[in-house]
N, C-alpha and C positions, 0 to 999 in steps of 0.2 A: 577634501577633492579627495575623491577614487574611482575604478571604475568600478562596473557589474558586468556581467553574463547575463542573456535572458533568453530562455528559450520559450516558445508559443506553438502549442498545439490546438488547432482548432478542425472541428469537426462538424460538415459543413450538411444538412440536409435537405435538398430542395422542397420544396412548397409545392405545387401542383393546382398555381394560380392561373389559368387563360389569360394570356396576354400580358404577363409580370413574370419578371423575375427574382424571385423571391425565395429566402433560404434562409433556415431554421440552424442557429450554429452555436457550439457547446466552446468555449474557450479554455485548453489549459494551460497556465503560464506561470514559468516559475523562475525565479531572478536570483543571482549567486554573487553578493560584493565582493571585489579581491581587494585584497589586501594594499594600500594605500602607501604603508611602510615597513619595513624591517621588523618590527616592535609586533605585526600583529601575527606575525608568525609562530612566536611566543605564546601568543594566548590559544592557538591552535593547541600547538603542541601541550599546553599543560590540560586543556578539554578534554584531549585525548589521553594523556597518561592516566588521566584521573575518573577512567570511565571504565566499561568492560569491554569498551571494541578492542578485537583482536584483529591488529593491521597484518601482521602474516597471514593469517586466514583469508582475508582478503585479499592478502597476493596471490595465496592459491586458488580464489576462485575466479581472481582473475584469468589466471593463465588456462584454468580448466575451462574457462567462456571461451579463449583464443582456441583452444583444442576441438571442444567443441558449440561448435556457434549455433545455438538453440536455443529459441525464447518458449522456454515450457512453464508450468503451475511451479515449481518446485525452485528453477531461477527464481521468477517473481517472489515468490514466499522468501527464500535468503533475502533478495535486494532489501525488501520491506522491514523483515526480522533486523538485519541487518543497520539500517537506516533508525529502525527503532531502538534498538541495543543502544546505538553511538550517541543516542538524548536521552539516555537515561532510563529507558523503558526494558521493561523483559520482552522485546520482539517476538518470540517463536509462542508466550503467551499471551498477546493482544492478538497475534495472525489467530491463535486457537479460539480467542474472545469473541474476534469479529466473523470467524465462522459461522460460529452459533449463533450470535446475532444474525445473520442474516436471514437464517432461515425461521428463526424466533421471532421478528420483525422485518416481514419482507421488503425490504425498500426499493426493490425492483415495480412493484406494484404500481407506486406514487410517482416515480422520479426520473420516469423516460431513460432517455437511453445513456444518461449515467447510472443509473437505479439498474438497469439491464446487465450495463460492465460490471456493476460493482456485485453483481446477482451473480454472474460467471465466473467473476476473480475468485469469489469468497464460496464457491459452490464446488469441491474437489471432484464430486460424485458426478458434476455435467462435463468433463472429459475421459478419454482413457485414461487409465492406470500410468503413470508417469513417476514411478516412484516415489513416493512423496511418504513422508511417515504417518501410519494408523492412527496415529493419534489427532491426526487431522480430518479423516473419514468420522473418530468418532465425534470430537466436536460438531459435525455436520448433524452428526444421529441426535446430541444433546440439543442443538437445537431447534429439529423438529419436535421433537418431545418437551419444549420451553422449558430448558431446565440448564439454563447456563450460569447460574450462580456461583459454580466450582470453580468458571475461569476468571471472577472480581479478584480473588485471591489473589493471583498471578500478571491478571494485568489493572489494577484500581481504574484506571483513565485508558478506555480502550480508544481504535483507530476512530470507531462512527464519533465518539464525544470531544474527541479533537478536533474534528472537523463538523459538527454538527450536535442539534439536540433531537435525540430519537427518542419518537413517542408512537404510543400506539394508533390506531385510526381506528 
């Protein structure tokens, strides 16, 4: 027996049908199991100790967030990279691959609101300059030229492969 925390984010879009109150909803759910006894803390310690996850860097990032409470592209990329690195992936390399693949295989054309959000997140040129590394813009240009093969060596299993099968239509 244990406990868990859960978060649910829902985006609801009203459908304009006379006499009806109908919404199209996209739900995003996250569940986190909490340790039920002290021995499980040791498991987490071992996992982080043997990974490339940098605890002091994460603490410094939290401090920066407290002084500059701004949700921007750089912050989002740092969070995604941190989470992917925590699970053994090359976080920055996988973001580069996702940016490239977003333009190579335009997911926004056939995936509605979620596709549009993905396209915005992984298209650095879709916003003003946010002081991100130039390599992110290079990945976007490579995706426009359908030249994403060089990103495979840094991220053999990318973000899109983790959530779906990517195919061209």
